[in-house]
N, C-alpha and C positions, 0 to 999 in steps of 0.2 A: 313068851320070844324072848331071846336073848339079844341085847345092843350090845356092838362093838366099842369098846373103850380104846381110845389112843393110847400108844405102845408108850412107855417112858423113854426111849432113843429120841421119837419125835417131840418129845414137850422137852427136852434137852435141847434139841437142834433149833426150834422156836426160840430158846431163850436166849440163845448165844447170839441168834439173828438181829436180836431186838438190842441187845447190849451193845453190839457194833455198830449198828446205826446211831443212837444216842449219842458213841465215843464219837463217829465222824460230824456227827452233827455241831457237838460241841465245840469241837476242834474247829471247824468252818467260822465259829462265831468269835474264837478266841483271837484267831488270825485278822479279821477285819479291824477290831476295836482298835489294835494299835497301830497298823497302817495308816488309819484316819487321823492318828491324834500326833505322830511321832512328826516333828519339824524337819524340814529337808537339810541337807546336809550341804554346808559351803562347799563349792567348786576349789575357790581359790583365795588365799588372805593377801591385800592387794593395799595399798597406798591411795589417798585420796589426794585427786589436783582439782581445783577451782579455776574457772575463767579471771583473768588477773588484769585491770587495766596497764597495760603499759604504752611509753610513749617510742612509738617506731620510726625512726628516720625514713625520710620520702626522698627515694632515688633515681636516678634516670639512668640507663648504661648504656653506654657509647663507645666505639671502635673508632679508630684514626691513626694518622700517621705522627710523629716525632719530628720536628723541620725547624731548619733556624728563624728564627724570629724576622731578621733581615738578612741576608747574604751580599755582600760587596764585591764586585769583581774587579781587580787589580790588572791594568792592562798596560801596553808597552804605547808610550807617546811618541815613541823616536823610532824612525824608519831606515831602515839600513846599516843599523848600528850593531855590535857584536857583543853578546853578553861575558860579561868577564867574571862575575860574582854570583853566587845566590846563595843569602845569609840565612834565610829559613826553610824550615822544613813544614811537611803536614803537621798538625797538633801541636805546633810551639804558638804561646800566648804574645803577643806583641801589643805594644802599645802606639797610641797616633803620635804620625812623623816618624816613626822608627825604620831606619833602613832597609831593603828586603833584600833589594839586587842592585848591580851595577854594571851598566853598560860603559863601552870603549868610547872615550871623548877626545883621542887625537885629533879626528878630522874635525870633529865640532869646535875645539879649540884652536886649529887652522882657519875656519869660517867666524869665529868670533873678531880673529884678529884681523882678517881680512873688511869685516865689514866696519870695526873700528878705524882705519886707515882709510877708507871711504867716508866716513863722518868726517872726519878729520879735514879731508881733502875739500869737500863739500864746504865745511864751515870756513874755510881761508876762500873759498872763491864767493860766500855769502859776502864777507869782510871785505873784500874789493868791491863786490858790487854795491855795497850799501854808502862806501866812499863815493863811489862814482855819484850815485844817486843824489848824495847829500852835495856834492858841488854843482851840480846840475841845478839843483832849485834854487840855490843863490844865485845863479845867474839866469833865473828865469825873468826876472824884470829887466834885466839889463838888454837884451834882445840880441846878444851876442848868441846865443843857442836856440833854434825854432823851438814850438812847441811840441813835437815830433821827435825832435831829438829827446830832448826834457823825459818825454813819455817813454822812451826806449831804456835808458837808464834807470827808469822808475820800474819798469816791467823787467829788467834784467834782475834788480835787487830780489824783488817778490817771488821770479824763477829760482834766485839760488837758496833763500829761506826753505823756498819748497824741496829744493834737492836736499837740503840740511835734514829737513824733518825726516822723508823719505830716507836717509842715511841713519837716522838715529833709530827708525822702526825698523831697518833690517838688522841692525845691532842688536836691538832687544828680541829679536827672533833669534837669531843664535845664541843670545844667551839665554834664553829660554830653553834652547835646544840643548844646553850646556847641563840646567838645572833637570832638563827631562833624562837624563843620563843616568840619575839617582832616581830609585823605585822605592816611594817609599808609604808606609801603611796610612789609609787616609781614617782609619779610627782605630781603637782599641779593639782587640776581640782576638779569635782564634783563627791559625789559619787548618781551613777544610779542604782544599787543593791546591796543589802545586804542578803547574808544566812548564815552568821555567827551566833551562837545561844551559851549564857554563857551555860557551862557544857556538851559541844559536844564534844566526840572524835574523830576525822577527819584524814584521813589517810594525806600521803603526798600528795601535787597537790589537793587537795581538794579546790575547788570555794569558797572563804569566800565575795568578793567586787568587783564589777566594776566600774571604775571611767571613765569618761570624762575625757580627757587629755585635760588640761588647759581651760576647760568648752567650748571649741568651738563647734559649732552644723557647721551643711551645709547642703543645698537643694541638692539633686539627682536629678535631671531632666530627664525625657526621652525625646527624640527627635529622630524622625525619621531619617533615613539614610538619605535621600533627603535634609535634613535642618543641620545635623551637619556641613556642613563647613561653613556655612554662620556664627557660633558662636567661635570667638576667644580669647584665656585667656585675662582676663584683661576687657573683656565687663560688663558692668551694668545689673543686674536684680532687677527687684521689684517682690517680693515674697508677698502673701497672703495668711496667713494660715487659715485652716477652723476658728478658732477664730473671724477672719475679722481682724488681726494684719497685719499689710502691714510691711515688711524689704527691705532695699534697701543690695543687696547683689553683691558680684563681683566674678567674674568667676576663678576658681582656675585653674581646668584644664578639659579637654574633652579628653574622653576614648578612649582609640587607637584602642578599637573593636567593632565592632557591634553584638548585640546578634543575634545566627542566626535563633531561633525560632521567635522573636517581631520583629525583624528588627529595633530595636531601640539603640539608645545610650545612655550611660549618661553622663551630664555635673553636674562636680561635681563643686558648687557656696558656698563660703565662705560667712557667715553671723557674724553679731557684736554678742558680749559677750551681754548678757542680753538685748535680744530684745525683750522677750516676748514671745518667741516662745518654743515648747517643744520637745523634740525627740520623734521620731513615728507621729507626726503630718504629716496629709497627706494636699498639697501645691498647689496651684496653681499661676504660676509666668509670666511674660514676659522680655524677653531678649530686650535690647534697642541695633539696629542696625544702627543708624543713622537716618539722616531725608532725605525726598525728596521733590521736590517740585511741588506742585498738584494744581489744580483748585477744587476748593470748592463750595457750595452753602448752605443757612440754611436749617435745618431737616425741617423747616415750608413750605418749597417752593416743596416739594416732596410730590408727591400722590403716593399712593399704590394701583395699577388697575391689578386685573387677575396676579398676581405676579410678576410684574414689576414696573419700578418706573416710574413715568412720571413726568415733569414740565410742567406750561406754559408761552410759550416764549412771548413778547408783540411784536405786529407787528408794522411797521408804519400803522396809523391808528387807534394804540391803540387796535387793532383786535389782540386775542390771539389765539395762537396754540399749540395742545396737542404734546410735545416732549418728546420721549420714551429715558433715559437716563440710561448708564453702571453706578452703585456708587460701590465704595471699602471703603478704611476704615474711620472709625468718629474718630473727634476729639471734642467733647462735643458735642455742636448742628450746627457742621459745616462737611458736608458729603463730602467724596471726589468724584469727577464726571470723570471718567475714558473714558469716550466715549459720545457724542450727545451733549455737551455745548462747547461754544466758549466765548475766553475774549470778552468783551463788550456787549455782548447780555444782553435783559434786559428780566427779568423772574418775575413771581406774587410772592410775597414773602412770602404772607400768604392768604388763602382762595382759593387756587387752586385748592381743591376739588368740590368748590361750581362752577365752572366754566366749561363750553363746548367745544368745537372745534370750534373757529369759534365767539365766543362772544365779544361783545367790552366793555371796561373796562375804568375807569377813575382812572387817578394817582392821589397819594395822595400828594399833593403840600408839606409839608414837609418832606419827605422821598425822593420826586425829587428833591428837594435842598441841599440835605446832599453828602457830600463827603465821599464815603466808605473807608473803611481804609484797609492799602496792606498786613498785615500780621493776617485779620481775615474776615471771611464772614460776608457780611452786614447782621444785625438780625433786623426786623421790627417787633416791640411791636403788640399786637392785637389791643391796642386802636388806634393804625395809621391807620388799615385796617377795617373802618366802611363800614359795607354796607348799600345798599341803601333799 
């Protein structure tokens, strides 16, 4: 009986298939070993920033108007007189007692002369009445004059003296009218308004000028009732006018009452003279309320995502973790970290927006060897954080 032997071609095919299988298995095992042992590639070369204790100023913002410290109204004290001279204009600086305007005094001088003549007449009448009363009193004990007659002479003397006093009062009033023809400055300051016109006949009490007393201005800041207790007299305020001029002022007084409609109170801030601001300007300002120690990070280390502030914290092994932070005030490039960071932690200083949670980074050697200051946040320049 004969048996079928395998053909040579079949044996060759089986050998080739076995060799291919061994090669594929060897290649598969060789790929797995390097993949698990190789270190992850850094996504970015970054500088390091650490939360730094910084003394941040405590300020309170407010808005308000710049107004005169006190404004004097200079009016006419004469009635029915013609204005003949106006010697000052708006913006002029005047001194106390300086002549500002003059009224026509012709009619007043005539009235003064008439009043002086009436006084002389009353004085003559009083002198005659006094002489008669003196003679009557010498005859009182002789019986030549009755008591009634003596009383009449005495009464005439007193009446004449009263007429002299009345005539003197009229003369004084007319002389005062003459003095009122000269309008003078009641105090030193700056003329802020003028309504006086040459040739006008004005009545008594008509406003002629307005004067900013001493040229002093103040900022009347509006502060809410919740914040008013934080401001004390003597505090410093930095006022920024609409023109951009900045003026340093001092709190003079805090209003004792609060507006019942707006629930705001006024804070009166004295401004230095010749500060470049004008009355009527609307200004923004900040009250300095002291300082507080806080942790800060550079502005470049923060990333704004979905309306929240984040930073990339560097963990051991140079892996980064996205951390949500609560920020506060800002001082230049330094941002206060209210919550979420601790002293000694390391954060990506620049380029955090290009990293994702869990990425591996490489530290820039120049920044890692730098000692960070205690009073300001460590800032890394963009040139120190080069990307790969």
